[in-house]
C-alpha positions, 0 to 999 in steps of 0.5 A, a space after each residue: 500500500 506505502 509503494 503505491 500511495 508514493 507513486 500516487 503523490 508523484 505522479 501529483 507531485 509531477 502533474 504539478 509541477 507541470 502547472 507550476 512551471 507551464 500552466 498545462 494540467 497533464 492530467 486535466 488534459 489525458 482525461 478530458 479537461 479539470 472538471 471532467 469525473 476521471 480528473 477529479 478522481 485521479 485529483 483526490 486519489 492524489 489527496 488520499 495518497 498524500 494523507 497516508 503518506 504523513 503517517 511517513 512521518 511518524 513511523 521513522 520517529 517511534 522507529 528510531 526510539 524503538 532502536 534507541 530502546 533497543 541499543 540501551 538495552 543490550 548495553 544495559 545486558 552487556 554491563 551487567 554480564 561483566 559485573 
């Protein structure tokens, strides 16, 4: 699911890049205009993918905290074993 969300987000980012640089909406052009049903579905999918990817900010922090706890436990065990 994460890879699909990232792929959709990249497509949306490239589309916005084209809009910003060239004033050309690729998704709108492909699917019949910005207000067509298919274009709007793609825009909503990009928004949902962006919301899904927000969780990556929190996952990294949790994993880093787990690693620190794991290192601390290993150091404590090593210290206790030497005593």
